[in-house]
NUROSE-599775 format. One record per residue (C-alpha): residue number from 0; residue in one letter; x, y, z. Coordinates in nm, 3 decimals. Layout:
REM residues N
@drenpa = NUM	kedo = A	c1 = X	c2 = Y	c3 = Z .
...
REM end
This chain:
REM residues 247
@drenpa = 0	kedo = X	c1 = -6.407	c2 = 13.169	c3 = 28.327 .
@drenpa = 1	kedo = X	c1 = -6.740	c2 = 13.082	c3 = 28.473 .
@drenpa = 2	kedo = X	c1 = -6.935	c2 = 12.753	c3 = 28.446 .
@drenpa = 3	kedo = X	c1 = -7.169	c2 = 12.930	c3 = 28.203 .
@drenpa = 4	kedo = X	c1 = -6.890	c2 = 13.043	c3 = 27.979 .
@drenpa = 5	kedo = X	c1 = -6.756	c2 = 12.692	c3 = 27.958 .
@drenpa = 6	kedo = X	c1 = -7.096	c2 = 12.561	c3 = 27.907 .
@drenpa = 7	kedo = X	c1 = -7.164	c2 = 12.782	c3 = 27.606 .
@drenpa = 8	kedo = X	c1 = -6.810	c2 = 12.766	c3 = 27.459 .
@drenpa = 9	kedo = X	c1 = -6.830	c2 = 12.458	c3 = 27.241 .
@drenpa = 10	kedo = X	c1 = -6.990	c2 = 12.650	c3 = 26.917 .
@drenpa = 11	kedo = X	c1 = -6.661	c2 = 12.822	c3 = 26.874 .
@drenpa = 12	kedo = X	c1 = -6.497	c2 = 12.478	c3 = 26.810 .
@drenpa = 13	kedo = X	c1 = -6.784	c2 = 12.302	c3 = 26.643 .
@drenpa = 14	kedo = X	c1 = -6.580	c2 = 12.188	c3 = 26.339 .
@drenpa = 15	kedo = X	c1 = -6.304	c2 = 12.049	c3 = 26.574 .
@drenpa = 16	kedo = X	c1 = -6.577	c2 = 11.889	c3 = 26.783 .
@drenpa = 17	kedo = X	c1 = -6.721	c2 = 11.701	c3 = 26.504 .
@drenpa = 18	kedo = X	c1 = -6.393	c2 = 11.600	c3 = 26.357 .
@drenpa = 19	kedo = X	c1 = -6.231	c2 = 11.502	c3 = 26.688 .
@drenpa = 20	kedo = X	c1 = -6.481	c2 = 11.380	c3 = 26.942 .
@drenpa = 21	kedo = X	c1 = -6.529	c2 = 11.006	c3 = 26.963 .
@drenpa = 22	kedo = X	c1 = -6.869	c2 = 10.814	c3 = 26.866 .
@drenpa = 23	kedo = X	c1 = -7.040	c2 = 10.565	c3 = 27.116 .
@drenpa = 24	kedo = X	c1 = -7.080	c2 = 10.205	c3 = 27.095 .
@drenpa = 25	kedo = X	c1 = -7.396	c2 = 10.093	c3 = 26.939 .
@drenpa = 26	kedo = X	c1 = -7.455	c2 = 9.867	c3 = 27.247 .
@drenpa = 27	kedo = X	c1 = -7.515	c2 = 10.170	c3 = 27.451 .
@drenpa = 28	kedo = X	c1 = -7.840	c2 = 10.286	c3 = 27.263 .
@drenpa = 29	kedo = X	c1 = -7.951	c2 = 9.914	c3 = 27.244 .
@drenpa = 30	kedo = X	c1 = -7.921	c2 = 9.873	c3 = 27.628 .
@drenpa = 31	kedo = X	c1 = -8.110	c2 = 10.195	c3 = 27.688 .
@drenpa = 32	kedo = X	c1 = -8.388	c2 = 10.101	c3 = 27.423 .
@drenpa = 33	kedo = X	c1 = -8.377	c2 = 9.724	c3 = 27.403 .
@drenpa = 34	kedo = X	c1 = -8.699	c2 = 9.731	c3 = 27.196 .
@drenpa = 35	kedo = X	c1 = -8.718	c2 = 10.008	c3 = 26.935 .
@drenpa = 36	kedo = X	c1 = -8.932	c2 = 10.310	c3 = 27.051 .
@drenpa = 37	kedo = X	c1 = -9.156	c2 = 10.560	c3 = 26.873 .
@drenpa = 38	kedo = X	c1 = -8.961	c2 = 10.875	c3 = 26.971 .
@drenpa = 39	kedo = X	c1 = -8.609	c2 = 10.940	c3 = 27.124 .
@drenpa = 40	kedo = X	c1 = -8.480	c2 = 11.278	c3 = 27.212 .
@drenpa = 41	kedo = X	c1 = -8.110	c2 = 11.350	c3 = 27.243 .
@drenpa = 42	kedo = X	c1 = -8.036	c2 = 11.657	c3 = 27.464 .
@drenpa = 43	kedo = X	c1 = -7.713	c2 = 11.865	c3 = 27.445 .
@drenpa = 44	kedo = X	c1 = -7.671	c2 = 11.670	c3 = 27.130 .
@drenpa = 45	kedo = X	c1 = -7.372	c2 = 11.880	c3 = 27.001 .
@drenpa = 46	kedo = X	c1 = -7.300	c2 = 11.773	c3 = 26.650 .
@drenpa = 47	kedo = X	c1 = -7.489	c2 = 11.454	c3 = 26.697 .
@drenpa = 48	kedo = X	c1 = -7.228	c2 = 11.203	c3 = 26.797 .
@drenpa = 49	kedo = X	c1 = -7.460	c2 = 10.996	c3 = 27.016 .
@drenpa = 50	kedo = X	c1 = -7.769	c2 = 11.105	c3 = 26.816 .
@drenpa = 51	kedo = X	c1 = -7.649	c2 = 10.892	c3 = 26.526 .
@drenpa = 52	kedo = X	c1 = -7.675	c2 = 10.578	c3 = 26.748 .
@drenpa = 53	kedo = X	c1 = -8.038	c2 = 10.644	c3 = 26.829 .
@drenpa = 54	kedo = X	c1 = -8.138	c2 = 10.597	c3 = 26.466 .
@drenpa = 55	kedo = X	c1 = -8.161	c2 = 10.236	c3 = 26.488 .
@drenpa = 56	kedo = X	c1 = -8.355	c2 = 10.234	c3 = 26.814 .
@drenpa = 57	kedo = X	c1 = -8.636	c2 = 10.487	c3 = 26.732 .
@drenpa = 58	kedo = X	c1 = -8.893	c2 = 10.561	c3 = 26.450 .
@drenpa = 59	kedo = X	c1 = -8.823	c2 = 10.946	c3 = 26.512 .
@drenpa = 60	kedo = X	c1 = -8.508	c2 = 11.094	c3 = 26.668 .
@drenpa = 61	kedo = X	c1 = -8.511	c2 = 11.460	c3 = 26.784 .
@drenpa = 62	kedo = X	c1 = -8.186	c2 = 11.649	c3 = 26.876 .
@drenpa = 63	kedo = X	c1 = -8.206	c2 = 11.935	c3 = 27.131 .
@drenpa = 64	kedo = X	c1 = -7.904	c2 = 12.165	c3 = 27.131 .
@drenpa = 65	kedo = X	c1 = -7.871	c2 = 12.524	c3 = 27.259 .
@drenpa = 66	kedo = X	c1 = -7.570	c2 = 12.631	c3 = 27.038 .
@drenpa = 67	kedo = X	c1 = -7.654	c2 = 12.735	c3 = 26.674 .
@drenpa = 68	kedo = X	c1 = -7.311	c2 = 12.640	c3 = 26.538 .
@drenpa = 69	kedo = X	c1 = -7.340	c2 = 12.282	c3 = 26.685 .
@drenpa = 70	kedo = X	c1 = -7.686	c2 = 12.246	c3 = 26.553 .
@drenpa = 71	kedo = X	c1 = -7.577	c2 = 12.342	c3 = 26.210 .
@drenpa = 72	kedo = X	c1 = -7.309	c2 = 12.075	c3 = 26.214 .
@drenpa = 73	kedo = X	c1 = -7.563	c2 = 11.830	c3 = 26.328 .
@drenpa = 74	kedo = X	c1 = -7.789	c2 = 11.919	c3 = 26.049 .
@drenpa = 75	kedo = X	c1 = -7.536	c2 = 11.863	c3 = 25.784 .
@drenpa = 76	kedo = X	c1 = -7.427	c2 = 11.539	c3 = 25.933 .
@drenpa = 77	kedo = X	c1 = -7.762	c2 = 11.376	c3 = 26.001 .
@drenpa = 78	kedo = X	c1 = -8.040	c2 = 11.590	c3 = 25.795 .
@drenpa = 79	kedo = X	c1 = -8.299	c2 = 11.336	c3 = 25.884 .
@drenpa = 80	kedo = X	c1 = -8.292	c2 = 11.440	c3 = 26.255 .
@drenpa = 81	kedo = X	c1 = -8.500	c2 = 11.723	c3 = 26.358 .
@drenpa = 82	kedo = X	c1 = -8.259	c2 = 11.977	c3 = 26.550 .
@drenpa = 83	kedo = X	c1 = -8.422	c2 = 12.201	c3 = 26.790 .
@drenpa = 84	kedo = X	c1 = -8.307	c2 = 12.506	c3 = 26.992 .
@drenpa = 85	kedo = X	c1 = -8.337	c2 = 12.423	c3 = 27.371 .
@drenpa = 86	kedo = X	c1 = -8.170	c2 = 12.282	c3 = 27.674 .
@drenpa = 87	kedo = X	c1 = -8.204	c2 = 12.022	c3 = 27.939 .
@drenpa = 88	kedo = X	c1 = -8.409	c2 = 12.261	c3 = 28.139 .
@drenpa = 89	kedo = X	c1 = -8.619	c2 = 12.387	c3 = 27.862 .
@drenpa = 90	kedo = X	c1 = -8.715	c2 = 12.142	c3 = 27.577 .
@drenpa = 91	kedo = X	c1 = -8.946	c2 = 12.266	c3 = 27.303 .
@drenpa = 92	kedo = X	c1 = -9.157	c2 = 11.944	c3 = 27.307 .
@drenpa = 93	kedo = X	c1 = -9.501	c2 = 11.856	c3 = 27.431 .
@drenpa = 94	kedo = X	c1 = -9.574	c2 = 11.681	c3 = 27.761 .
@drenpa = 95	kedo = X	c1 = -9.542	c2 = 11.309	c3 = 27.749 .
@drenpa = 96	kedo = X	c1 = -9.424	c2 = 11.302	c3 = 27.387 .
@drenpa = 97	kedo = X	c1 = -9.112	c2 = 11.093	c3 = 27.421 .
@drenpa = 98	kedo = X	c1 = -9.015	c2 = 10.731	c3 = 27.510 .
@drenpa = 99	kedo = X	c1 = -8.634	c2 = 10.799	c3 = 27.554 .
@drenpa = 100	kedo = X	c1 = -8.443	c2 = 11.103	c3 = 27.651 .
@drenpa = 101	kedo = X	c1 = -8.071	c2 = 11.086	c3 = 27.646 .
@drenpa = 102	kedo = X	c1 = -7.792	c2 = 11.320	c3 = 27.764 .
@drenpa = 103	kedo = X	c1 = -7.450	c2 = 11.206	c3 = 27.624 .
@drenpa = 104	kedo = X	c1 = -7.155	c2 = 11.402	c3 = 27.770 .
@drenpa = 105	kedo = X	c1 = -7.401	c2 = 11.687	c3 = 27.865 .
@drenpa = 106	kedo = X	c1 = -7.593	c2 = 11.620	c3 = 28.191 .
@drenpa = 107	kedo = X	c1 = -7.305	c2 = 11.767	c3 = 28.390 .
@drenpa = 108	kedo = X	c1 = -7.411	c2 = 12.110	c3 = 28.224 .
@drenpa = 109	kedo = X	c1 = -7.758	c2 = 12.081	c3 = 28.332 .
@drenpa = 110	kedo = X	c1 = -7.923	c2 = 12.168	c3 = 28.686 .
@drenpa = 111	kedo = X	c1 = -8.016	c2 = 11.819	c3 = 28.787 .
@drenpa = 112	kedo = X	c1 = -8.331	c2 = 11.918	c3 = 28.957 .
@drenpa = 113	kedo = X	c1 = -8.468	c2 = 12.139	c3 = 28.698 .
@drenpa = 114	kedo = X	c1 = -8.351	c2 = 11.907	c3 = 28.438 .
@drenpa = 115	kedo = X	c1 = -8.505	c2 = 11.600	c3 = 28.581 .
@drenpa = 116	kedo = X	c1 = -8.845	c2 = 11.790	c3 = 28.617 .
@drenpa = 117	kedo = X	c1 = -8.820	c2 = 11.866	c3 = 28.247 .
@drenpa = 118	kedo = X	c1 = -8.734	c2 = 11.516	c3 = 28.142 .
@drenpa = 119	kedo = X	c1 = -9.030	c2 = 11.385	c3 = 28.358 .
@drenpa = 120	kedo = X	c1 = -9.259	c2 = 11.633	c3 = 28.170 .
@drenpa = 121	kedo = X	c1 = -9.153	c2 = 11.522	c3 = 27.824 .
@drenpa = 122	kedo = X	c1 = -9.127	c2 = 11.153	c3 = 27.903 .
@drenpa = 123	kedo = X	c1 = -9.424	c2 = 10.925	c3 = 27.886 .
@drenpa = 124	kedo = X	c1 = -9.472	c2 = 10.709	c3 = 28.193 .
@drenpa = 125	kedo = X	c1 = -9.247	c2 = 10.410	c3 = 28.178 .
@drenpa = 126	kedo = X	c1 = -9.002	c2 = 10.612	c3 = 27.948 .
@drenpa = 127	kedo = X	c1 = -8.630	c2 = 10.603	c3 = 27.998 .
@drenpa = 128	kedo = X	c1 = -8.384	c2 = 10.874	c3 = 28.098 .
@drenpa = 129	kedo = X	c1 = -8.022	c2 = 10.775	c3 = 27.979 .
@drenpa = 130	kedo = X	c1 = -7.720	c2 = 10.957	c3 = 28.112 .
@drenpa = 131	kedo = X	c1 = -7.403	c2 = 10.870	c3 = 27.925 .
@drenpa = 132	kedo = X	c1 = -7.038	c2 = 10.957	c3 = 27.945 .
@drenpa = 133	kedo = X	c1 = -6.725	c2 = 10.857	c3 = 27.737 .
@drenpa = 134	kedo = X	c1 = -6.432	c2 = 10.846	c3 = 27.964 .
@drenpa = 135	kedo = X	c1 = -6.080	c2 = 10.767	c3 = 27.849 .
@drenpa = 136	kedo = X	c1 = -5.948	c2 = 10.448	c3 = 28.008 .
@drenpa = 137	kedo = X	c1 = -5.664	c2 = 10.575	c3 = 28.221 .
@drenpa = 138	kedo = X	c1 = -5.537	c2 = 10.243	c3 = 28.339 .
@drenpa = 139	kedo = X	c1 = -5.344	c2 = 10.245	c3 = 28.021 .
@drenpa = 140	kedo = X	c1 = -4.999	c2 = 10.407	c3 = 28.088 .
@drenpa = 141	kedo = X	c1 = -4.998	c2 = 10.679	c3 = 27.804 .
@drenpa = 142	kedo = X	c1 = -5.356	c2 = 10.774	c3 = 27.849 .
@drenpa = 143	kedo = X	c1 = -5.293	c2 = 10.829	c3 = 28.215 .
@drenpa = 144	kedo = X	c1 = -5.000	c2 = 11.060	c3 = 28.114 .
@drenpa = 145	kedo = X	c1 = -5.244	c2 = 11.239	c3 = 27.887 .
@drenpa = 146	kedo = X	c1 = -5.495	c2 = 11.278	c3 = 28.150 .
@drenpa = 147	kedo = X	c1 = -5.222	c2 = 11.451	c3 = 28.371 .
@drenpa = 148	kedo = X	c1 = -5.123	c2 = 11.685	c3 = 28.096 .
@drenpa = 149	kedo = X	c1 = -5.459	c2 = 11.802	c3 = 27.994 .
@drenpa = 150	kedo = X	c1 = -5.665	c2 = 11.805	c3 = 28.318 .
@drenpa = 151	kedo = X	c1 = -5.759	c2 = 12.134	c3 = 28.460 .
@drenpa = 152	kedo = X	c1 = -5.990	c2 = 12.215	c3 = 28.741 .
@drenpa = 153	kedo = X	c1 = -6.247	c2 = 12.344	c3 = 28.496 .
@drenpa = 154	kedo = X	c1 = -6.279	c2 = 11.996	c3 = 28.339 .
@drenpa = 155	kedo = X	c1 = -6.347	c2 = 11.819	c3 = 28.655 .
@drenpa = 156	kedo = X	c1 = -6.724	c2 = 11.846	c3 = 28.643 .
@drenpa = 157	kedo = X	c1 = -6.843	c2 = 11.508	c3 = 28.503 .
@drenpa = 158	kedo = X	c1 = -7.003	c2 = 11.303	c3 = 28.791 .
@drenpa = 159	kedo = X	c1 = -7.036	c2 = 10.993	c3 = 28.576 .
@drenpa = 160	kedo = X	c1 = -7.012	c2 = 10.736	c3 = 28.849 .
@drenpa = 161	kedo = X	c1 = -7.296	c2 = 10.864	c3 = 29.066 .
@drenpa = 162	kedo = X	c1 = -7.480	c2 = 11.131	c3 = 28.877 .
@drenpa = 163	kedo = X	c1 = -7.745	c2 = 11.329	c3 = 29.065 .
@drenpa = 164	kedo = X	c1 = -8.086	c2 = 11.317	c3 = 28.896 .
@drenpa = 165	kedo = X	c1 = -8.375	c2 = 11.483	c3 = 29.103 .
@drenpa = 166	kedo = X	c1 = -8.724	c2 = 11.378	c3 = 29.146 .
@drenpa = 167	kedo = X	c1 = -8.907	c2 = 11.174	c3 = 29.019 .
@drenpa = 168	kedo = X	c1 = -8.604	c2 = 10.966	c3 = 28.916 .
@drenpa = 169	kedo = X	c1 = -8.470	c2 = 10.738	c3 = 29.189 .
@drenpa = 170	kedo = X	c1 = -8.285	c2 = 10.415	c3 = 29.150 .
@drenpa = 171	kedo = X	c1 = -8.091	c2 = 10.360	c3 = 28.827 .
@drenpa = 172	kedo = X	c1 = -7.933	c2 = 10.073	c3 = 28.644 .
@drenpa = 173	kedo = X	c1 = -7.561	c2 = 10.115	c3 = 28.580 .
@drenpa = 174	kedo = X	c1 = -7.340	c2 = 9.963	c3 = 28.306 .
@drenpa = 175	kedo = X	c1 = -6.999	c2 = 10.027	c3 = 28.137 .
@drenpa = 176	kedo = X	c1 = -6.894	c2 = 9.944	c3 = 27.802 .
@drenpa = 177	kedo = X	c1 = -6.515	c2 = 9.909	c3 = 27.707 .
@drenpa = 178	kedo = X	c1 = -6.419	c2 = 9.996	c3 = 27.352 .
@drenpa = 179	kedo = X	c1 = -6.150	c2 = 10.145	c3 = 27.155 .
@drenpa = 180	kedo = X	c1 = -6.173	c2 = 10.464	c3 = 26.923 .
@drenpa = 181	kedo = X	c1 = -5.932	c2 = 10.475	c3 = 26.632 .
@drenpa = 182	kedo = X	c1 = -5.884	c2 = 10.805	c3 = 26.472 .
@drenpa = 183	kedo = X	c1 = -5.619	c2 = 11.013	c3 = 26.293 .
@drenpa = 184	kedo = X	c1 = -5.353	c2 = 11.205	c3 = 26.478 .
@drenpa = 185	kedo = X	c1 = -5.510	c2 = 11.538	c3 = 26.352 .
@drenpa = 186	kedo = X	c1 = -5.850	c2 = 11.438	c3 = 26.464 .
@drenpa = 187	kedo = X	c1 = -5.706	c2 = 11.343	c3 = 26.814 .
@drenpa = 188	kedo = X	c1 = -5.553	c2 = 11.686	c3 = 26.844 .
@drenpa = 189	kedo = X	c1 = -5.909	c2 = 11.810	c3 = 26.741 .
@drenpa = 190	kedo = X	c1 = -6.052	c2 = 11.615	c3 = 27.023 .
@drenpa = 191	kedo = X	c1 = -5.823	c2 = 11.793	c3 = 27.276 .
@drenpa = 192	kedo = X	c1 = -5.891	c2 = 12.132	c3 = 27.119 .
@drenpa = 193	kedo = X	c1 = -6.270	c2 = 12.084	c3 = 27.144 .
@drenpa = 194	kedo = X	c1 = -6.261	c2 = 12.054	c3 = 27.519 .
@drenpa = 195	kedo = X	c1 = -6.445	c2 = 12.356	c3 = 27.692 .
@drenpa = 196	kedo = X	c1 = -6.151	c2 = 12.469	c3 = 27.896 .
@drenpa = 197	kedo = X	c1 = -5.915	c2 = 12.448	c3 = 27.587 .
@drenpa = 198	kedo = X	c1 = -6.154	c2 = 12.647	c3 = 27.387 .
@drenpa = 199	kedo = X	c1 = -6.161	c2 = 12.939	c3 = 27.626 .
@drenpa = 200	kedo = X	c1 = -5.780	c2 = 12.936	c3 = 27.687 .
@drenpa = 201	kedo = X	c1 = -5.540	c2 = 13.219	c3 = 27.551 .
@drenpa = 202	kedo = X	c1 = -5.437	c2 = 13.121	c3 = 27.206 .
@drenpa = 203	kedo = X	c1 = -5.065	c2 = 13.118	c3 = 27.326 .
@drenpa = 204	kedo = X	c1 = -5.149	c2 = 12.879	c3 = 27.618 .
@drenpa = 205	kedo = X	c1 = -5.365	c2 = 12.657	c3 = 27.374 .
@drenpa = 206	kedo = X	c1 = -5.065	c2 = 12.627	c3 = 27.144 .
@drenpa = 207	kedo = X	c1 = -4.839	c2 = 12.524	c3 = 27.423 .
@drenpa = 208	kedo = X	c1 = -5.091	c2 = 12.268	c3 = 27.538 .
@drenpa = 209	kedo = X	c1 = -5.135	c2 = 12.103	c3 = 27.203 .
@drenpa = 210	kedo = X	c1 = -4.755	c2 = 12.086	c3 = 27.140 .
@drenpa = 211	kedo = X	c1 = -4.713	c2 = 11.927	c3 = 27.476 .
@drenpa = 212	kedo = X	c1 = -4.967	c2 = 11.665	c3 = 27.360 .
@drenpa = 213	kedo = X	c1 = -4.788	c2 = 11.615	c3 = 27.028 .
@drenpa = 214	kedo = X	c1 = -4.460	c2 = 11.550	c3 = 27.226 .
@drenpa = 215	kedo = X	c1 = -4.641	c2 = 11.284	c3 = 27.415 .
@drenpa = 216	kedo = X	c1 = -4.775	c2 = 11.100	c3 = 27.113 .
@drenpa = 217	kedo = X	c1 = -4.416	c2 = 11.119	c3 = 26.973 .
@drenpa = 218	kedo = X	c1 = -4.260	c2 = 10.978	c3 = 27.281 .
@drenpa = 219	kedo = X	c1 = -4.526	c2 = 10.708	c3 = 27.340 .
@drenpa = 220	kedo = X	c1 = -4.455	c2 = 10.355	c3 = 27.189 .
@drenpa = 221	kedo = X	c1 = -4.832	c2 = 10.305	c3 = 27.104 .
@drenpa = 222	kedo = X	c1 = -4.859	c2 = 10.629	c3 = 26.904 .
@drenpa = 223	kedo = X	c1 = -4.500	c2 = 10.729	c3 = 26.786 .
@drenpa = 224	kedo = X	c1 = -4.452	c2 = 10.722	c3 = 26.436 .
@drenpa = 225	kedo = X	c1 = -4.820	c2 = 10.625	c3 = 26.348 .
@drenpa = 226	kedo = X	c1 = -5.094	c2 = 10.819	c3 = 26.169 .
@drenpa = 227	kedo = X	c1 = -5.347	c2 = 10.640	c3 = 26.370 .
@drenpa = 228	kedo = X	c1 = -5.416	c2 = 10.700	c3 = 26.743 .
@drenpa = 229	kedo = X	c1 = -5.604	c2 = 10.405	c3 = 26.917 .
@drenpa = 230	kedo = X	c1 = -5.788	c2 = 10.558	c3 = 27.227 .
@drenpa = 231	kedo = X	c1 = -5.929	c2 = 10.322	c3 = 27.491 .
@drenpa = 232	kedo = X	c1 = -6.259	c2 = 10.437	c3 = 27.631 .
@drenpa = 233	kedo = X	c1 = -6.505	c2 = 10.319	c3 = 27.894 .
@drenpa = 234	kedo = X	c1 = -6.849	c2 = 10.438	c3 = 27.834 .
@drenpa = 235	kedo = X	c1 = -7.058	c2 = 10.486	c3 = 28.160 .
@drenpa = 236	kedo = X	c1 = -7.442	c2 = 10.459	c3 = 28.123 .
@drenpa = 237	kedo = X	c1 = -7.708	c2 = 10.518	c3 = 28.373 .
@drenpa = 238	kedo = X	c1 = -8.071	c2 = 10.411	c3 = 28.294 .
@drenpa = 239	kedo = X	c1 = -8.363	c2 = 10.562	c3 = 28.490 .
@drenpa = 240	kedo = X	c1 = -8.734	c2 = 10.488	c3 = 28.429 .
@drenpa = 241	kedo = X	c1 = -8.996	c2 = 10.752	c3 = 28.475 .
@drenpa = 242	kedo = X	c1 = -9.254	c2 = 10.632	c3 = 28.715 .
@drenpa = 243	kedo = X	c1 = -9.612	c2 = 10.664	c3 = 28.647 .
@drenpa = 244	kedo = X	c1 = -9.788	c2 = 10.987	c3 = 28.773 .
@drenpa = 245	kedo = X	c1 = -9.948	c2 = 10.954	c3 = 29.125 .
@drenpa = 246	kedo = X	c1 = -10.296	c2 = 10.843	c3 = 29.129 .
REM end
């Protein structure tokens, strides 16, 4: 499977994505926009997991998402948000029309130079670009085992520690947020099933993987016999400010 096929695979599992993917700490959006802004744009918004957290930080929130099935899920979940067909390299928005542009779990699918140019076009001078990743905390023994079980070469594309953002974005502020996501066992399995490389697996291989994950849950003291799975996360956040245009 190519990078493009993985990037455009999520619509096939939009229901599982909405049920299983974690949300984000409200503190992340508050750090990106300490004072509420006029317009925030969430790009690669998926079903709106991070978009929801922006509602308290902006008068208007717009979601940009290239997959129609994901946009439909978002429109159902948060109908007050305008959901537009577009991408990080091509946003259907006017120049200098946003105060905050975010990419949560999506910048690694964007060409960093073309994406940075497009964000700079859409942002007002002084506006903020926020790059956000939820990463499981694998310092915990059972999540480390999970990571070894489900990692594949296709999944190792998230440069969340030092993401590349092209010109005009230079130095960034960086923070991490530790938190725990509680979800049902079935939602946890949906989270696994909504990963791009799992979506594109042969059905028989996907079934084997999900059974292996269930076996891990059954054998782990933190999750065995419980209907609730508590997953520790570290949310990595990079905050770039758009400089003013050259005089």
